[in-house]
N, C-alpha and C positions, 0 to 999 in steps of 0.2 A: 524422600526429600521432595518438596514441591517448589518449583521455580516459577516465578511470575515476573512479567515485564509489561510496562505500558510504553508504547512508542507513539509520539505525537508528530504528525507531519503537517506543516502549514504551507498553503499554496497561495498564488498571487490573487486568486479570486474563487468564488464559490463554484463557478462553472468548471474550472480546471480541476478542483478538488473532486467534484462529482464524477467527472470522466475517469479519473484515477480510481476512485472508490468503486465504481461499477466495473472497471476493468479487473480489479483485484479480487472483488467479492467472490467470484466463481472459484478461483483457485484457493482462497482462504477458508472456504466453508469446511467446518469441522476441525480446523487447526488454529485459526486466528479469529478472534471476535473483533469486529470493526464497527465504528460509529462515525457517521458524517455529521459535522457541526459547522455549518456555513463553509468557511474556507480551510477547515481543519479536519483531518482524519485521525481518530484515536484508535490505535491497535492494541489489543490485549493478547498476550501469549502466555500460556500456562502449560507446564509439563512436569512429569515426575522424573524425567531423565534429562540430564544435562545435554547429552548428544542430540536428542530429539528437539530440545529447546533451541539449541544453536542452529540446527539444520532448518528449523521453522523460521527463525529470525533471519537467517541468511537468505532463504527463499523469498521471504517477504521483501527484503531490501532489494534483492536482485530483480524481482518482478516490478517493484515500484520504479526502479531506475529504467527498466525497459519501457514501461508505460509512459514515463516522461519523455524518453527519446522518441517514441512513436508520435506522441502529441506534438513535439517540437517539429519533427520532420513533416508531419501532416500540415501543420500551421504554415510552415515555409512553403510547401507546395501550393497551398490555397492562396498565398499572397502573390505567387507567380502568375496566377491566372488573370 
């Protein structure tokens, strides 16, 4: 069985999307194909095993959430200066 998925994440602007893209690219190498298109990141996941597919999708989403939280906290700290 071959399982495929495309996940599209849209951000408020191109700079925000690029920061997330670069943050996730290192961890995704070999597992998730990603493509940056202005303020959108398109992720492609493919696996022969459902368990591997779900683990990869879960890791991607968890990593993306963490990247957003770091960006938000960093932005808040910058505005306090």
